[in-house]
Every structure is written in structure tokens, then in C-alpha cells.
TORFI-241020 format. One line per 5 residues: number of its first residue (from 1); their letters; for each residue x negated, y, z negated of N, C-alpha, C. Coordinates in Angstrom, 3 decimals. Each point is the difference from the previous one (the first is absolute). Example, Ala and Ser with C-alpha at 12.3 -4.5 7.8 and 13.67 -1.06 7.14 Angstrom:
TORFI-241020
1	as	-13.190:-5.690:-7.800:0.890:1.190:0.000:-0.900:1.200:0.000 | 0.350:1.050:0.720:-0.820:1.190:-0.060:0.770:1.090:-0.730;
END
This chain:
TORFI-241020
1	xxxxx	-0.837:-1.204:0.000:0.837:1.204:0.000:-0.865:1.244:0.000 | 0.381:0.935:0.805:-0.745:1.250:0.056:0.580:0.973:-1.001 | -0.868:0.706:-0.718:0.517:0.953:-0.987:0.794:1.107:0.669 | 1.064:0.409:-0.695:0.845:1.072:0.510:-0.704:1.336:-0.199 | -0.020:0.757:1.054:-0.662:1.300:-0.058:1.066:1.092:-0.007;
6	xxxxx	-0.266:0.992:-0.784:0.902:1.136:-0.074:-0.682:1.229:0.563 | 0.713:0.742:0.763:-0.549:1.194:0.618:0.542:1.228:-0.729 | -0.903:0.895:-0.310:0.359:1.234:-0.677:0.211:1.084:1.051 | 1.164:0.573:-0.002:0.296:1.074:0.945:-0.234:1.345:-0.681 | -0.647:0.879:0.692:-0.260:1.326:-0.530:1.261:0.855:0.071;
11	xxxxx	0.229:0.791:-1.012:1.182:0.872:0.034:-0.116:1.028:1.111 | 1.114:0.294:0.600:0.009:0.984:1.080:-0.094:1.412:-0.573 | -0.192:0.948:0.890:-0.090:1.395:-0.446:1.312:0.461:-0.621 | 1.112:-0.485:0.555:1.292:0.365:-0.567:0.191:-0.538:-1.411 | -0.457:-1.250:-0.235:0.107:-0.578:-1.339:-0.873:0.746:-0.999;
16	xxxxx	-1.204:0.350:0.423:-0.887:0.761:-0.894:0.597:1.358:-0.344 | 0.609:0.643:0.986:0.633:1.290:-0.259:1.179:-0.161:-0.966 | 0.772:-1.078:0.177:1.129:-0.247:-0.902:-0.487:-0.245:-1.419 | -1.063:-0.790:-0.154:-0.556:-0.265:-1.336:-0.511:1.294:-0.632 | -0.623:0.849:0.819:-0.507:1.268:-0.531:1.148:0.890:-0.484;
21	xxxxx	1.062:0.055:0.777:1.142:0.811:-0.394:0.667:-0.543:-1.262 | 0.084:-1.326:-0.091:0.578:-0.615:-1.201:-0.857:0.299:-1.220 | -1.320:-0.077:0.166:-0.906:0.286:-1.115:0.116:1.451:-0.440 | 0.076:0.918:0.976:0.136:1.417:-0.343:1.334:0.255:-0.701 | 1.067:-0.581:0.530:1.309:0.166:-0.630:0.054:-0.571:-1.398;
26	xxxxx	-0.616:-1.173:-0.181:-0.036:-0.609:-1.329:-0.770:0.865:-0.985 | -1.107:0.593:0.478:-0.773:0.877:-0.878:0.771:1.248:-0.401 | 0.748:0.567:0.970:0.788:1.201:-0.302:1.093:-0.316:-1.010 | 0.645:-1.151:0.159:1.078:-0.375:-0.913:-0.535:-0.375:-1.376 | -1.145:-0.672:-0.033:-0.530:-0.514:-1.260:-0.731:1.057:-0.820;
31	xxxxx	-0.519:1.043:0.656:-0.805:0.982:-0.725:0.758:0.684:-1.129 | 1.258:0.467:0.182:0.693:0.629:-1.137:0.171:-0.948:-1.187 | 0.280:-1.272:0.271:0.145:-0.962:-1.096:-1.329:-0.213:-0.711 | -1.088:-0.103:0.793:-1.316:-0.175:-0.601:-0.389:1.229:-0.819 | 0.285:1.196:0.527:-0.320:1.223:-0.734:0.797:0.072:-1.296;
36	xxxxx	1.282:-0.389:0.048:0.819:0.015:-1.208:-0.556:-0.961:-1.045 | -0.422:-1.192:0.441:-0.553:-0.984:-0.932:-1.294:0.499:-0.629 | -0.900:0.538:0.811:-1.270:0.489:-0.530:0.205:1.219:-0.892 | 0.898:0.883:0.398:0.229:1.215:-0.791:0.673:-0.290:-1.328 | 0.685:-1.140:-0.103:0.651:-0.322:-1.276:-1.022:-0.296:-1.099;
41	xxxxx	-1.245:-0.223:0.383:-1.060:-0.259:-0.979:-0.874:1.235:-0.247 | 0.405:1.148:0.533:-0.777:1.226:-0.187:0.479:0.755:-1.233 | -0.872:0.833:-0.505:0.370:0.865:-1.119:0.772:1.210:0.508 | 0.599:0.741:-0.924:0.765:1.185:0.384:-0.889:1.039:0.659 | -1.207:0.170:-0.516:-0.917:0.989:0.559:-0.402:-0.374:1.425;
46	xxxxx	-0.225:-1.277:0.253:-0.411:-0.421:1.337:1.147:0.122:0.996 | 1.227:-0.229:-0.450:1.150:0.147:0.889:0.198:1.452:0.429 | -0.382:0.934:-0.847:0.164:1.428:0.314:-1.174:0.560:0.779 | -0.990:-0.802:0.284:-1.195:0.504:0.672:0.275:0.279:1.477 | -0.600:1.070:0.510:0.098:0.371:1.406:-1.406:0.185:0.540;
51	xxxxx	-0.378:-0.732:1.064:0.790:-0.985:0.743:0.179:-1.290:-0.804 | 1.051:-0.751:0.303:0.269:-1.206:-0.799:-1.018:-1.102:0.300 | -0.198:-0.864:-0.956:-0.892:-1.147:0.167:0.809:-1.228:0.402 | -0.656:-0.900:0.702:0.661:-1.242:0.414:-0.177:-1.064:-1.079 | -1.232:-0.307:-0.321:-0.279:-1.005:-1.024:-0.074:0.661:-1.371;
56	xxxxx	0.624:-0.599:-1.000:-0.063:0.595:-1.357:-1.415:-0.057:-0.558 | -0.468:1.115:-0.530:-1.342:0.048:-0.576:-0.063:-0.772:-1.314 | 1.018:0.134:-0.823:0.077:-0.725:-1.267:1.364:-0.675:-0.102 | -0.008:-1.331:0.035:1.263:-0.728:-0.074:0.689:0.273:-1.334 | 1.261:0.377:0.076:0.761:0.331:-1.198:1.341:-0.733:0.030;
61	xxxxx	0.332:-0.650:-1.092:1.292:-0.675:-0.146:0.941:0.786:-0.904 | -0.334:1.280:-0.223:0.794:0.811:-0.919:1.428:0.169:0.502 | 0.176:0.158:1.318:1.341:0.178:0.543:0.861:-1.231:-0.198 | -0.557:-1.190:0.291:0.745:-1.249:-0.199:0.316:-0.212:-1.477 | -0.974:0.288:-0.852:0.228:-0.172:-1.432:1.096:0.934:-0.505;
66	xxxxx	0.035:1.211:0.511:0.978:0.979:-0.487:1.424:-0.388:0.415 | 0.192:-0.383:1.265:1.364:-0.267:0.464:0.587:-1.250:-0.657 | -0.858:-0.917:-0.442:0.518:-1.219:-0.624:0.054:0.073:-1.519 | -0.705:0.953:-0.590:0.018:0.126:-1.462:0.796:1.203:-0.479 | -0.088:1.117:0.711:0.694:1.213:-0.406:1.349:0.175:0.697;
71	xxxxx	0.196:-0.633:1.137:1.241:0.109:0.753:0.635:-1.381:0.131 | 1.327:-0.076:0.116:0.674:-1.309:0.114:-0.059:-0.574:1.409 | -1.203:-0.017:0.610:-0.095:-0.473:1.378:0.188:-1.499:0.115 | -0.328:-0.742:-1.027:0.256:-1.438:0.040:1.502:-0.250:0.066 | 0.772:0.784:-0.747:1.454:-0.098:0.054:0.512:0.351:1.382;
76	xxxxx	-0.534:1.078:0.599:0.403:0.384:1.347:-0.331:-1.111:1.006 | -1.165:-0.590:-0.159:-0.424:-1.067:0.906:0.936:-1.196:-0.095 | 0.334:-0.408:-1.222:0.901:-1.141:-0.182:1.397:0.314:0.517 | 0.450:1.244:-0.195:1.304:0.383:0.546:0.018:-0.104:1.521 | -1.043:0.514:0.639:-0.076:-0.077:1.458:-0.077:-1.445:0.477;
81	xxxxx	-0.763:-0.819:-0.713:-0.123:-1.395:0.387:1.341:-0.723:-0.115 | 0.733:0.267:-1.071:1.312:-0.636:-0.184:0.991:0.484:1.050 | 0.053:1.303:0.233:0.948:0.556:0.967:-0.328:-0.471:1.411 | -1.274:0.060:0.391:-0.388:-0.393:1.352:0.231:-1.481:0.243 | -0.326:-0.835:-0.979:0.210:-1.436:0.158:1.480:-0.336:0.079;
86	xxxxx	0.793:0.584:-0.873:1.443:-0.281:-0.015:0.671:0.470:1.285 | -0.304:1.212:0.428:0.617:0.511:1.226:-0.468:-0.773:1.227 | -1.253:-0.494:-0.009:-0.501:-0.793:1.123:0.731:-1.333:0.090 | 0.168:-0.669:-1.125:0.735:-1.275:-0.010:1.437:0.210:0.471 | 0.634:1.064:-0.477:1.371:0.297:0.398:0.078:0.339:1.485;
91	xxxxx	-0.946:0.771:0.508:-0.003:0.377:1.418:-0.206:-1.219:0.890 | -0.893:-0.879:-0.395:-0.232:-1.218:0.782:1.253:-0.869:0.024 | 0.662:-0.141:-1.134:1.195:-0.842:-0.077:1.147:0.589:0.823 | 0.299:1.276:-0.186:1.117:0.612:0.724:-0.282:0.105:1.499 | -1.220:0.355:0.363:-0.341:0.125:1.423:0.016:-1.353:0.697;
96	xxxxx	-0.497:-1.032:-0.675:0.002:-1.335:0.591:1.423:-0.511:0.190 | 0.843:0.220:-0.983:1.383:-0.466:0.109:0.740:0.743:1.103 | -0.138:1.327:0.034:0.668:0.765:1.053:-0.579:-0.319:1.374 | -1.317:-0.141:0.088:-0.613:-0.355:1.269:0.440:-1.356:0.496 | 0.158:-0.948:-0.912:0.481:-1.346:0.359:1.419:0.056:0.541;
101	xxxxx	0.851:0.790:-0.619:1.383:0.125:0.462:0.055:0.626:1.383 | -0.759:1.077:0.224:0.020:0.667:1.296:-0.670:-0.840:1.088 | -0.918:-0.862:-0.362:-0.732:-0.764:0.999:0.705:-1.305:0.378 | 0.687:-0.642:-0.943:0.498:-1.354:0.240:1.510:-0.158:-0.133 | 0.719:1.060:-0.284:1.447:-0.094:-0.132:0.666:0.929:1.006;
106	xxxxx	1.186:-0.387:0.438:0.794:0.821:0.907:1.298:0.379:-0.698 | 0.305:1.296:-0.015:1.237:0.476:-0.602:0.395:1.305:0.672 | 1.248:0.370:-0.152:0.535:1.181:0.650:-0.653:1.270:-0.565 | -0.408:0.865:0.881:-0.624:1.261:-0.404:-1.460:-0.127:-0.383 | -0.626:-1.130:0.330:-1.395:-0.230:-0.387:-0.929:1.054:0.616;
111	xxxxx	0.135:0.239:1.294:-0.882:0.944:0.681:0.205:1.419:-0.520 | 1.257:0.396:-0.192:0.284:1.346:-0.491:-0.578:0.198:-1.396 | 0.164:-1.003:-0.855:-0.515:0.102:-1.361:-1.519:0.074:-0.010 | -0.650:-0.789:0.842:-1.463:0.009:0.046:-0.522:1.328:0.526 | 0.663:0.546:1.023:-0.409:1.302:0.526:0.205:1.084:-1.044;
116	xxxxx	1.083:-0.088:-0.767:0.246:0.989:-1.050:-1.078:-0.072:-1.077 | -0.422:-1.210:-0.340:-1.059:-0.159:-1.000:-1.309:0.586:0.514 | -0.333:-0.278:1.263:-1.227:0.561:0.571:0.096:1.518:0.120 | 1.198:0.497:0.275:0.174:1.442:0.116:-0.271:0.738:-1.296 | 0.187:-0.682:-1.122:-0.278:0.643:-1.288:-1.478:0.286:-0.192;
121	xxxxx	-0.866:-0.658:0.786:-1.430:0.282:-0.085:-0.331:1.389:0.520 | 0.881:0.572:0.807:-0.252:1.336:0.555:0.351:1.110:-0.976 | 0.673:-0.326:-1.091:0.390:1.011:-0.978:-1.167:0.252:-0.942 | -0.490:1.235:-0.113:-1.110:0.272:-0.926:0.385:-0.329:-1.437 | -0.973:-0.509:-0.744:0.267:-0.389:-1.371:0.404:1.151:-0.892;
126	xxxxx	-0.497:1.208:0.296:0.340:1.149:-0.839:1.480:0.366:0.107 | 0.612:-0.298:1.151:1.427:0.291:0.153:0.834:-0.908:-0.903 | -0.456:-1.234:-0.181:0.734:-0.965:-0.822:-0.328:0.133:-1.479 | -0.858:0.946:-0.349:-0.454:0.111:-1.380:1.155:0.342:-0.951 | 0.782:1.006:0.349:1.088:0.425:-0.881:1.124:-1.037:-0.067;
131	xxxxx	0.489:-0.528:1.145:1.034:-1.050:-0.102:-0.472:-1.221:-0.789 | -1.251:-0.358:0.178:-0.517:-1.150:-0.745:-0.056:0.292:-1.496 | -0.399:1.216:-0.344:-0.049:0.361:-1.425:1.404:0.031:-0.599 | 0.976:0.511:0.746:1.380:0.018:-0.496:0.489:-1.414:-0.273 | -0.326:-0.921:0.901:0.409:-1.396:-0.196:-0.691:-0.617:-1.214;
136	xxxxx	-1.296:0.235:-0.131:-0.732:-0.544:-1.139:0.514:0.584:-1.306 | 0.319:1.282:-0.003:0.539:0.637:-1.199:1.383:-0.542:-0.341 | 0.813:-0.260:1.020:1.338:-0.564:-0.217:-0.082:-1.402:-0.598 | -1.037:-0.739:0.375:-0.198:-1.348:-0.539:-0.696:0.015:-1.367 | -0.369:1.194:-0.481:-0.698:0.156:-1.281:-1.350:-0.729:0.009;
141	xxxxx	-0.690:0.097:1.137:-1.310:-0.637:0.134:-1.147:1.000:-0.097 | 0.300:1.268:-0.162:-1.075:0.980:-0.065:-0.907:-0.283:-1.195 | -1.279:0.239:0.208:-1.021:-0.236:-1.019:-0.050:-1.465:-0.422 | 0.155:-0.900:0.976:-0.146:-1.442:-0.223:-0.809:-0.585:1.150 | -0.491:-1.223:-0.206:-0.728:-0.685:1.072:0.896:-0.257:1.206;
146	xxxxx	1.280:-0.261:-0.240:0.909:-0.298:1.103:0.090:1.151:0.988 | -0.116:1.226:-0.483:0.086:1.167:0.875:-1.120:0.017:1.030 | -1.133:-0.620:-0.316:-1.118:-0.036:0.951:0.017:-1.284:0.813 | 0.309:-1.111:-0.648:-0.140:-1.309:0.641:1.077:-0.228:1.055 | 1.259:0.255:-0.341:1.097:-0.344:0.907:-0.081:0.756:1.327;
151	xxxxx	-0.164:1.340:0.018:-0.089:0.677:1.315:-1.185:-0.466:0.836 | -1.116:-0.321:-0.640:-1.169:-0.449:0.754:0.069:-1.480:0.347 | 0.994:-0.699:-0.527:0.150:-1.424:0.297:0.815:-0.278:1.241 | 0.484:1.041:0.669:0.743:-0.142:1.249:-0.815:0.657:1.107 | -0.464:-0.794:0.950:-0.873:0.506:1.052:0.638:-0.230:1.366;
156	xxxxx	0.332:1.085:0.686:0.572:-0.110:1.341:-1.034:-0.559:0.972 | -1.227:0.489:-0.102:-1.054:-0.539:0.863:-0.237:-1.475:-0.295 | 0.113:-0.395:-1.267:-0.173:-1.406:-0.350:1.059:-0.878:0.644 | 1.242:0.487:0.049:1.066:-0.752:0.673:-0.323:-0.166:1.476 | -0.465:1.080:0.620:-0.363:-0.063:1.415:-1.166:-0.962:0.227;
161	xxxxx	-1.011:0.069:-0.844:-1.175:-0.869:0.147:0.376:-1.461:-0.146 | 0.778:-0.338:-1.023:0.370:-1.395:-0.214:0.934:-0.502:1.096 | 0.871:0.849:0.469:0.892:-0.417:1.082:-0.786:-0.304:1.269 | -0.963:0.865:0.332:-0.826:-0.229:1.183:-0.803:-1.289:-0.115 | -0.539:-0.249:-1.186:-0.820:-1.186:-0.181:0.854:-1.273:0.043;
166	xxxxx	1.161:0.040:-0.646:0.843:-1.194:-0.057:0.619:-0.338:1.340 | 0.134:0.990:0.865:0.511:-0.296:1.332:-0.954:-0.887:0.789 | -1.273:0.039:-0.336:-0.973:-0.844:0.678:-0.065:-1.418:-0.532 | 0.720:-0.302:-1.066:0.036:-1.354:-0.557:1.120:-0.771:0.682 | -0.279:-1.178:0.578:1.049:-0.768:0.685:1.156:-0.334:-0.935;
171	xxxxx	1.201:0.133:0.520:1.193:-0.324:-0.785:0.195:-1.489:-0.174 | -0.812:-0.816:0.695:0.129:-1.453:-0.134:-0.277:-0.447:-1.433 | -0.910:0.696:-0.691:-0.268:-0.354:-1.397:1.261:0.160:-0.850 | 0.729:1.077:0.243:1.212:0.269:-0.775:1.084:-1.006:0.339 | 0.160:-0.293:1.300:1.026:-0.949:0.410:-0.277:-1.395:-0.560;
176	xxxxx	-1.276:-0.402:0.016:-0.342:-1.320:-0.539:0.265:-0.071:-1.496 | -0.288:1.075:-0.705:0.249:0.021:-1.443:1.493:-0.061:-0.299 | 0.802:0.683:0.796:1.446:-0.049:-0.202:0.556:-1.389:0.275 | -0.539:-0.655:1.009:0.438:-1.373:0.283:-0.330:-0.923:-1.166 | -1.135:0.237:-0.644:-0.391:-0.816:-1.153:0.766:0.367:-1.265;
181	xxxxx	0.860:1.020:0.069:0.821:0.349:-1.144:-0.609:1.008:-0.940 | -1.049:0.694:0.403:-0.611:0.997:-0.870:0.871:1.248:-0.050 | 0.094:0.591:-1.162:0.794:1.211:-0.175:-0.694:1.185:0.655 | 0.768:1.092:0.192:-0.573:1.201:0.606:-1.082:0.601:-0.896 | 0.218:-0.065:-1.319:-1.028:0.506:-0.915:-1.264:-0.848:0.102;
186	xxxxx	0.155:-1.318:0.125:-1.165:-0.863:0.156:-0.735:0.267:1.294 | 0.741:0.258:1.078:-0.638:0.316:1.280:-0.803:1.292:-0.115 | 0.571:0.979:-0.673:-0.676:1.299:-0.118:-1.266:-0.106:-0.845 | 0.107:-0.629:-1.169:-1.130:-0.024:-0.925:-1.025:-1.078:0.338 | 0.416:-1.135:0.548:-0.911:-1.123:0.216:-0.537:-0.088:1.416;
191	xxxxx	0.665:0.642:0.947:-0.440:-0.093:1.398:-0.431:1.361:0.539 | 0.894:0.990:-0.081:-0.289:1.282:0.630:-1.105:0.767:-0.722 | 0.095:0.103:-1.311:-1.015:0.779:-0.720:-1.405:-0.582:0.159 | -0.198:-1.332:-0.117:-1.366:-0.515:0.228:-0.519:0.273:1.406 | 0.890:0.034:0.996:-0.432:0.271:1.367:-0.295:1.481:0.227;
196	xxxxx	0.429:0.838:-0.905:-0.167:1.451:0.151:-1.093:0.552:-0.912 | -0.929:-0.813:-0.415:-1.032:0.471:-0.935:-0.795:1.185:0.530 | -0.433:0.006:1.269:-0.738:1.192:0.469:0.833:1.281:-0.071 | 1.261:-0.076:0.400:0.856:1.192:-0.049:0.270:0.416:-1.441 | 0.181:-0.972:-0.872:0.231:0.313:-1.413:-1.230:0.679:-0.594;
201	xxxxx	-1.191:-0.494:0.357:-1.233:0.621:-0.498:-0.127:1.436:0.482 | 0.308:0.234:1.286:-0.063:1.368:0.537:0.995:0.910:-0.696 | 1.219:-0.488:-0.180:1.016:0.800:-0.673:-0.376:0.263:-1.447 | -0.589:-0.995:-0.653:-0.415:0.176:-1.395:-1.071:1.087:-0.120 | -0.946:0.024:0.936:-1.041:1.028:-0.028:0.615:1.382:0.171;
206	xxxxx	0.849:0.156:1.009:0.593:1.306:0.270:0.881:0.459:-1.164 | 0.791:-0.907:-0.552:0.887:0.364:-1.108:-0.793:0.345:-1.252 | -1.046:-0.776:-0.276:-0.806:0.253:-1.190:-0.699:1.344:0.092 | -0.585:0.293:1.159:-0.711:1.274:0.172:0.973:1.171:-0.099 | 1.170:-0.123:0.646:0.979:1.080:-0.042:0.485:0.251:-1.427;
211	xxxxx	0.272:-1.065:-0.726:0.474:0.155:-1.378:-1.113:0.502:-0.905 | -1.210:-0.485:0.188:-1.125:0.409:-0.837:-0.325:1.480:0.179 | 0.120:0.502:1.222:-0.358:1.396:0.284:1.163:0.973:-0.189 | 1.184:-0.501:-0.305:1.171:0.879:-0.100:-0.195:1.025:-1.114 | 0.291:1.264:0.309:-0.163:1.071:-0.975:1.252:0.866:-0.133;
216	xxxxx	0.575:0.413:1.127:1.112:0.953:-0.049:1.211:-0.598:-0.707 | 0.430:-1.177:0.414:1.199:-0.594:-0.595:-0.188:-0.311:-1.485 | -1.100:-0.608:-0.434:-0.174:-0.200:-1.445:-0.005:1.307:-0.797 | -0.553:1.073:0.576:0.002:1.274:-0.719:1.413:0.563:-0.148 | 0.908:-0.379:0.893:1.378:0.488:-0.068:0.791:-0.743:-1.070;
221	xxxxx	-0.193:-1.320:-0.105:0.873:-0.810:-0.865:-0.651:-0.391:-1.322 | -1.305:0.234:-0.153:-0.692:-0.404:-1.229:-0.446:1.242:-0.766 | 0.337:0.038:-1.272:-0.415:1.101:-0.869:-0.798:-0.479:-1.198 | 0.199:-1.237:-0.428:-0.708:-0.521:-1.169:-1.442:-0.306:0.345 | -0.903:0.332:-0.897:-1.416:-0.273:0.219:-0.283:-1.499:0.037;
226	xxxxx	0.774:-0.786:-0.745:-0.229:-1.440:-0.046:0.350:-0.694:1.315 | 0.774:0.650:0.871:0.418:-0.606:1.262:-0.728:0.575:1.206 | -0.902:0.937:-0.203:-0.701:0.612:1.118:-0.902:-1.008:0.697 | -0.093:0.151:1.321:-0.864:-0.864:0.792:-1.370:0.643:0.183 | -0.908:-0.749:0.594:-1.371:0.480:0.161:-0.094:1.244:0.885;
231	xxxxx	0.706:0.072:1.151:-0.059:1.246:0.775:0.484:1.215:-0.786 | 0.987:-0.182:-0.871:0.462:1.114:-0.823:-1.080:0.419:-0.990 | -0.729:-0.970:-0.529:-1.088:0.324:-0.914:-1.131:0.737:0.692 | -0.325:-0.428:1.220:-1.059:0.681:0.759:0.437:1.415:0.361 | 1.267:0.154:0.407:0.503:1.328:0.350:-0.001:0.924:-1.205;
236	xxxxx	0.168:-0.547:-1.202:-0.016:0.822:-1.202:-1.354:0.599:-0.304 | -1.058:-0.571:0.596:-1.344:0.536:-0.217:-0.327:1.151:0.941 | 0.840:0.217:1.008:-0.252:1.057:0.980:0.734:1.258:-0.429 | -0.715:0.927:-0.594:0.575:1.282:-0.389:-0.250:1.026:1.097 | 0.761:1.049:-0.011:-0.077:0.997:1.078:-1.327:0.744:-0.034;
241	xxxxx	-0.446:0.397:-1.175:-1.174:0.870:-0.103:-1.304:-0.784:-0.114 | 0.006:-1.122:-0.685:-1.254:-0.734:-0.200:0.264:-1.502:0.037 | -0.023:-0.592:1.206:0.163:-1.455:0.099:-1.109:-0.728:-0.755 | 0.367:-1.006:-0.766:-0.959:-0.758:-0.796:-0.609:-1.104:0.865 | -0.945:0.381:0.864:-0.589:-0.957:0.932:-0.726:-1.116:-0.722;
246	xxxxx	-0.615:0.289:-1.131:-0.732:-1.032:-0.721:0.935:-1.084:-0.534 | 1.294:0.292:-0.095:0.995:-0.992:-0.424:0.839:-0.501:1.175 | 0.260:0.876:0.966:0.823:-0.390:1.140:-0.683:-1.047:0.866 | -1.297:0.116:0.200:-0.709:-0.945:0.853:-0.032:-1.410:-0.592 | -0.354:-0.180:-1.274:0.108:-1.349:-0.574:1.428:-0.543:0.028;
251	xxxxx	0.983:0.872:-0.259:1.393:-0.437:0.044:0.404:-0.415:1.413 | -0.489:0.728:1.000:0.309:-0.348:1.384:-0.632:-1.330:0.389 | -1.225:-0.244:-0.461:-0.657:-1.269:0.285:0.792:-1.164:-0.610 | 0.444:0.179:-1.238:0.794:-1.043:-0.664:1.293:-0.264:0.763 | 0.609:1.039:0.547:1.260:-0.163:0.723:-0.189:-0.646:1.366;
256	xxxxx	-1.186:0.109:0.578:-0.249:-0.548:1.336:-0.375:-1.478:-0.060 | -0.649:-0.429:-1.058:-0.538:-1.362:-0.081:1.064:-1.072:0.235 | 1.162:0.008:-0.653:0.983:-1.068:0.233:0.463:-0.081:1.447 | 0.164:1.140:0.668:0.431:-0.001:1.390:-1.057:-0.654:0.891 | -1.252:0.329:-0.236:-1.086:-0.589:0.790:-0.080:-1.508:-0.229;
261	xxxxx	0.183:-0.427:-1.231:-0.052:-1.433:-0.316:1.138:-0.744:0.681 | 1.205:0.549:-0.059:1.154:-0.653:0.627:-0.197:-0.117:1.505 | -0.468:1.062:0.633:-0.208:-0.049:1.448:-1.126:-0.960:0.364 | -1.056:-0.047:-0.798:-1.115:-0.904:0.289:0.447:-1.458:-0.061 | 0.930:-0.312:-0.886:0.470:-1.378:-0.149:0.904:-0.406:1.161;
266	xxxxx	0.871:0.919:0.441:1.026:-0.362:0.979:-0.238:0.628:1.368 | -1.207:0.472:0.294:-0.204:0.708:1.254:0.191:-0.901:1.215 | -0.426:-1.270:-0.088:0.152:-0.895:1.149:1.470:-0.258:0.292 | 0.790:-0.261:-1.039:1.431:-0.208:0.202:0.666:1.263:0.530 | -0.485:1.157:-0.434:0.563:1.272:0.458:-0.190:0.164:1.504;
271	xxxxx	-1.205:-0.269:0.479:-0.278:0.131:1.435:0.804:-1.026:0.791 | 0.090:-1.230:-0.489:0.758:-1.041:0.705:1.471:0.368:0.109 | 0.555:0.559:-1.066:1.417:0.373:0.041:0.244:1.143:0.955 | -0.891:0.980:0.037:0.187:1.140:0.890:-0.057:-0.407:1.464 | -0.893:-0.942:0.332:-0.151:-0.416:1.382:1.096:-0.975:0.436;
276	xxxxx	0.332:-0.966:-0.875:0.996:-1.006:0.374:1.402:0.557:0.044 | 0.283:1.084:-0.731:1.331:0.567:0.010:0.181:1.059:1.092 | -1.064:0.265:0.748:0.086:0.970:1.078:-0.257:1.425:-0.429 | -0.405:0.231:-1.257:-0.286:1.347:-0.493:-1.487:0.270:0.155 | -0.406:0.584:1.079:-1.412:0.228:0.275:-0.286:1.483:0.008;
END
């Protein structure tokens, strides 16, 4: 037997140019995050220096120590983690169920209802702020976790994403399960959801990031310090006359870490869901 030989092809000029552009774009996007991380270890005097320094001359953990010992940032972090996780689970469940109905069931007014749901995406969120607050106040949910979790647990884009993905799953699986006597709930939880893991991962990332970064709506419905989320805590450090950069930067780093970790874990599923569902 003759050994198999592999030939190495040189990248073309177009590929090299594409790689260069990607590298430049990645550097532009990553530099603010890197600067924020490095600056979070600087002292107050170094942060005020002009021109600013890139690398910290003396590593300082005073900002991290202050926000966790003098301020209730651990409480804010746990509140954000609970709210984001709960709203993400709720969004995945409701979007998957609605997407399954729109993708695999036929009923009168289906197209009109789906178009109406998609049309709600064109309405700016600020317009719905007052009606949503009136509803939450009528339900006596103001200044509670429910006021944040429930509105963020319904995702119109999530319904669209799951519907698009489930349309690509053959209906033969559902028909075979029905012939075997499986209930509709069993078909949904045991067949459809396992087949939709990439789409669920993508939706979970988007829902978690949106809920984690939410600031305006929590500031409207939350007044108690014990229920404040991490973005509200970071915003509280930004004063009009003298922003506390030595505290804001460590707080911002703490708020970014969970989002980066979640995306790093599910990035492959996120890309697969975006491509397989036709959202490019």
C-alpha cells in the first residue's frame, strides 16, 4: 500500500484579505472590552491621568473589594442571575410551545394570528412601557420579581425562531408517535424539544443576554434595594458630575462575565440554529 499524501493549498489573495479584515474587526470589537478589564485594576489617580494608560502600572483590587464589601453588589448579582435564568426558562418554554403550534398544527386564522404576532415586533418598546406598567400595577406585581420575569418571559422573536426551526423537522416523527399512542405533551417534550436543541440554545442565549442587560423596565417597576438587578446597581454608580470610574469599571466587568460565559458554552449551537433556521 502506498501512503496517502495530502496536498497543502495556499490561501488565495481573497482569503488572506478576508482573514485580515476579520482580524481587524475582531481587534476593534475586543479592544473596548480589554481596556475595560485592564482599567478595572487601575487606581483612581491612574484612571484620571491624561493621556490614559493602557496597562495598569500598579494592579489594584480596591474597586472589586469595595463593591462587594461596601455595596450590596452580591445581592444585585444574585437578583440578576435569578431573574435572567427564570425569564430565559419561561421564554424557551413559551416560545417552543407557540412555535410548535404554528409549525405543526392547522387551525382557522393561523396565518393572521402569526402575522399579528410578528407585527408586534415593529412596535418600539418605549411605546408599550406605560400600558405594560398599568397592567403590572393592576395585577399588584410592582416591586416584585414577577414584574421583571413575566414580561421578559414572552419573546416574539423566540416564537418566530422556534417556528422556523420546527418547520424543518419532518412531520413523520409526529405522525409515528401519534400512531404509537403518545400524547401531544409527550410528543412535544420527548420528541420535538430534543430535536430543537440548537434553536433552544440560541434562544436561551438571546433571552439571557436581553434579560441580564435590561435596565429601563426594572427601573420602572422596582423600587426596593433588595430587588435591584446588577445593571441598576451599575447605573447607580454613574453620577452626573463625577462618575465613579474606579467602581463602575469593576462593576461592569462583573456584569459582563456571565454573558461571555453563557455565549462561550453555547456558541456552536447558536450558529447552527441561525443557519439551519434560515436566519443569516
